[in-house]
C-alpha positions in Angstrom: 10.2 -14.9 -27.2 9.3 -15.1 -23.6 8.7 -11.3 -23.5 6.3 -11.5 -26.5 4.4 -14.4 -24.8 4.0 -12.4 -21.5 2.9 -9.3 -23.3 0.4 -11.3 -25.3 -0.9 -13.1 -22.2 -1.3 -9.7 -20.4 -3.3 -8.2 -23.3 -5.5 -11.3 -23.6 -6.2 -11.2 -19.9 -7.1 -7.5 -20.0 -9.4 -8.1 -23.0 -11.1 -11.0 -21.2 -11.4 -8.8 -18.1 -13.1 -6.0 -20.2 -15.5 -8.6 -21.8 -16.2 -9.9 -18.3 -17.1 -6.4 -17.1 -19.9 -6.4 -19.7 -21.3 -9.9 -18.9 -23.2 -9.9 -15.6 -22.3 -13.5 -14.6 -18.6 -13.3 -15.5 -16.1 -11.8 -13.0 -13.9 -9.7 -15.3 -11.7 -8.2 -12.6 -10.3 -11.7 -11.9 -8.6 -11.6 -15.3 -8.1 -7.9 -15.8 -6.0 -7.2 -12.7 -3.5 -10.0 -13.3 -3.3 -8.9 -16.9 -2.4 -5.3 -15.8 0.1 -6.6 -13.4 1.8 -8.6 -16.1 1.8 -5.6 -18.5 3.1 -3.3 -15.8 6.5 -5.0 -16.1 6.8 -3.7 -19.7 4.8 -0.5 -19.9 5.5 2.4 -17.6 1.9 3.9 -17.8 0.4 0.6 -16.8 3.0 0.4 -14.0 1.9 3.9 -12.7 -1.8 2.6 -12.8 -0.9 -0.5 -10.8 1.1 1.5 -8.3 -1.8 3.9 -7.9 -4.2 1.0 -7.3 -1.8 -0.5 -4.8 -1.6 2.8 -2.9 -5.3 3.1 -2.8 -5.6 -0.6 -1.6 -3.1 0.0 1.1 -4.8 3.2 2.3 -8.2 1.5 2.4 -6.7 -1.5 4.3 -5.1 0.8 6.8 -8.3 2.7 7.2 -10.2 -0.5 7.9 -7.6 -1.8 10.4 -6.9 1.5 12.0 -3.2 1.4 11.2 -1.7 4.4 9.4 0.3 3.7 6.3 3.9 4.9 5.9 3.0 7.3 3.1 -0.1 8.7 4.7 0.9 9.5 8.3 -0.7 12.7 9.6 1.5 15.8 9.7 2.8 17.0 13.0 0.9 19.8 14.7 2.0 23.3 14.1 4.4 24.8 16.7 2.7 27.0 19.3 3.5 30.6 19.4 3.8 30.8 23.2 0.2 32.1 23.7 -2.1 30.3 26.1 
């Protein structure tokens, strides 16, 4: 019963978020994002979408603060061949 309630709540929040995206004075993302987070616990495609968004958020935050993220560290320089 709890699982059905949480899935229904997630779907309702996503629908409110979609409607909010169409109405200029209503902030739809405030409902859509929590709805997706709730649904990601039960649906793997939504989980991949939330993980992708989290990775993008982390990369942007690292870019703004100047700190590299663990997954986006620059590769080491290629080894020199002994030529100068």
